[in-house]
N, C-alpha and C positions, 0 to 999 in steps of 0.2 A: 295844600293848595294844588289845584289841577295843573297839569302841564299843558299849556296851549301850544299846539303844533302849527307849523306852516307846511304848505304842500311839499311833499318829498321828504319830510323829516321822519326819522325812525327813532323809537325810544324803547328802552327796556320797560316791560310791564311787571313781570313777576320778580325780577332780580331786586328791585328797590322796594318791593312789597312782599316780604317773606310771609309765607302762609296763605297767600292769596290763591284760592283754588276755584272760586266761582266769581264770575263777573256779569254785570248787566251792561249790554251795549244798547245805548239809546240813539235813535236817529230822528231828526226833526226837520221841519220845513214849514213855510207859510206861503199861501198863494199870494201873488202880487194882485192887488185889487185892480180890476179893469176900470177904465175911465180915468178919473182925475189922477189917482195915484199910481196908475199902471205903467207910466213911462212909455218908452218906445214900444215894448212888446205888448203892453196892455192895449195901446191904441191900434197897433198893427193887426193884432190877432183877436181883438175883442174878448180877451179872457177865455179863449177856448170855447167859443160858442155858448158861454154861460154855464157849461158843465163844470162841476167840481173837478179839481185836479187830484186824482187818486194815485198817490205815489205808494209804491210797495217796496218794503225792505226785505232783502233775502240774504242768505248765507250760502256760499258755494264752498264745500269742504273738499280740499284738494290733497291728493297723495303726492308721490314722488314726481319730480319734473313738472309740477303744477298741472297735473292731469286729474280729471274727475274719474273716479273709479266706478261710481254707481250713481244712477239718477236719484236714488234715495238719499244721496249726500247733498242734495239741494233742499234747503229749508226755506219755505216761503208760505204765503197764506193758504196754499193748497196742500202743504205738507208741513205741519207746524212743529214736528219733532223729528230729529235724526233717528235712524234705526237704533243707535247705541244709547240714545237719550241724553247725549252730552250737549246738544244744541237745541234750544226750544224757543220758538217764536210765540210771543204772547197774544198775537191776533192782529187783524187788519184794521187800519184806520182809513176811512174812505175820503176824508176831506183835507186833513192837515190843519184844521182850525184849532185854536187854543194854544196855550203856552206849554213849554216843556217838550218831552219826547212825544213824537207821534206814533212811533212803533218801537218796540223793545224786543231784544233777543237776549236770552240768558244762556251763558256758556259755562259749563262745568269743565274747567280746564283739566281737572284730574281724570275725567272720564273720556276725554277725546282720545280715540284709538291711536296707538303709536304709528299706524300707517297714514294718519292724516298729518300733513306737514303745515298746511296753511288754511286759514278761513278768510274768504273774500266777502266783504260786505258791500252789497250792491243795492242801489235804489233805482227803480225804473218807473215810468209813468204807465199806468194801466190803460189799455185801449188808446194809446197815444195817436196812432195814425187816424183812426176814425174820428177822434175828438179834435184833431189838429192841435195837439198840445206838446209842449217841450219845456225844458228846464229854464228857459228864459222867463217863464211865467211863474216861477217860484222864487222865494228869497229866504234868507236866514237859514239855509240848510246847514246841518252840522251832524257830526257823529261824536259820541262821547262814551267813555268807559267809566263805570261806577262800581265801587265795591258795595255789593248789596247788604253786607253785614252791618255797615255803619253809614251807608248812603254817601260815602265820600267819593267825590268826582276825582278820578285819577288822571284822565286824559280828555282833552277837548280839542276838536278840530273843526273850524268853520270853513265850509266850502264856499269861498267867496269869489271864485273866478266867474267870468261871463260864460254861462252854459247855454246860451241861446241856440236853438236849433237842435240841441242834443236831447235824447230821450232816455238815456241810461247812464248812470254814474257809478263808478267804483269808488266808494267813499274811503275805504281803508282796508288794511289787511292785518290779520293777527297771524304770526308765524313762529314756528319753533326755531330756537337758536340754542343748540345743545340741549340742556335740560330746562331752559327757560323759555318764556314767550316774549316776543317783541311786537310792537305795533308800528305800522307804517301808514302815514297820512298820504293817500294816493290822490284822490280828487281829480281823476280823469274821466272824461265823458265820451260817449260814442253815440252814433245814430242808429245803433242796433235797435230794432223795433221793440223787442221785449226781452224778458228773462231767458226765453228759450234760445235766442240768438247768442246771448252772452255765454250761456251754458255750453253751447256748441263750440265756442271758441276754446274752451278748456277740455273738450272731449278728445 
């Protein structure tokens, strides 16, 4: 059974799953339908001018003191694999339609360099300023961790806060704890325009 987390919770990932060396991190969301089912944000903002809401999942690989060591340590749709090959993005999803994960990131924990202490999983809205879009226009956002060897879901965290007006979410963090890895359900949002502003925060 998957562990369902609440905001702020931390849980051991590898300690309770001996032999786990590779994980699949799935992130998903659905657009709020504008009009009848759109609620307040749908009626106020008209569903972002009719444009699809293109959310992008990214990973920021941090070294000591939560600092980014190299811009190549940011894995996103424009850089699908980290230099060392330990983190790989499976590709961009432009709409968020459909069930299940919208974007997936594969992490080979055994290959993550010892200099990397934390992996930060971020979701931001592409071209949000121009399209006048924000996270009040999406629903059912989640991050989950799956063992790809048997497709067992290990951790699931629903981002259920009101993120209206925010354009970037830190969904969760995977971090070293001694020789093990832990996961933290973060679920905080910012109005930072795009991924580059978030990356600058860690630089």
